C-alpha positions as CSV (number, residue, x, y, z in Angstrom):
1,M,-34.8,-2.6,27.5
2,V,-31.9,-5.1,27.3
3,A,-34.4,-7.8,27.4
4,R,-36.2,-6.4,24.4
5,L,-33.1,-6.5,22.6
6,G,-32.7,-10.0,22.3
7,G,-33.8,-10.3,18.5
8,Q,-31.3,-7.7,17.5
9,L,-28.3,-9.3,17.7
10,R,-25.6,-9.0,14.7
11,V,-24.2,-12.3,14.3
12,A,-20.7,-13.0,12.2
13,P,-20.6,-15.4,9.2
14,S,-19.0,-17.7,11.4
15,G,-22.1,-17.9,13.8
16,G,-20.6,-15.7,16.7
17,V,-22.3,-12.8,18.5
18,I,-20.8,-9.7,17.6
19,G,-23.3,-7.1,19.4
20,W,-26.6,-5.5,19.1
21,D,-28.0,-3.6,15.9
22,M,-27.1,-0.1,17.9
23,G,-29.2,1.8,15.4
24,T,-32.1,-0.2,16.5
25,A,-31.1,0.0,20.1
26,L,-30.9,3.8,20.2
27,A,-34.4,4.3,18.4
28,L,-35.8,1.6,21.0
29,A,-34.7,3.9,23.7
30,S,-36.1,6.9,22.1
31,A,-39.5,5.0,21.7
32,L,-39.1,4.1,25.6
33,G,-38.5,7.5,27.0
34,I,-35.0,6.6,27.5
35,C,-32.1,9.3,27.5
36,P,-30.2,8.6,24.3
37,I,-26.9,10.0,25.9
38,A,-27.4,7.6,28.6
39,T,-28.0,4.7,26.4
40,A,-25.0,5.3,24.3
41,E,-23.0,5.6,27.5
42,I,-24.0,2.6,29.0
43,L,-25.3,0.3,26.4
44,P,-21.7,-0.8,25.1
45,A,-20.6,-2.1,28.3
46,I,-23.4,-4.2,28.7
47,E,-23.6,-5.0,25.3
48,A,-19.7,-6.5,25.8
49,V,-20.8,-8.8,28.5
50,M,-23.8,-10.1,26.7
51,V,-21.5,-10.8,23.6
52,R,-18.8,-12.6,25.8
53,K,-21.4,-14.4,27.6
54,I,-23.6,-15.7,24.5
55,N,-20.0,-16.8,22.8
56,E,-19.1,-18.7,25.7
57,Q,-22.5,-20.8,25.4
58,M,-22.2,-21.2,22.2
59,D,-18.6,-22.7,22.6
60,K,-19.7,-25.2,25.1
């Protein structure tokens, strides 16, 4: 599911990535049959790592 969210990034005016569109992420999880409660619990932790890594790569 995480790989499918690549096009759903929220980007700040400065160009930095601030996260995923969580509404879309929850809709995607539902469409894939993934428990929305589990998605809401787990996805923010994955999102935090993704944001940090992408922004680190952009800074290089």
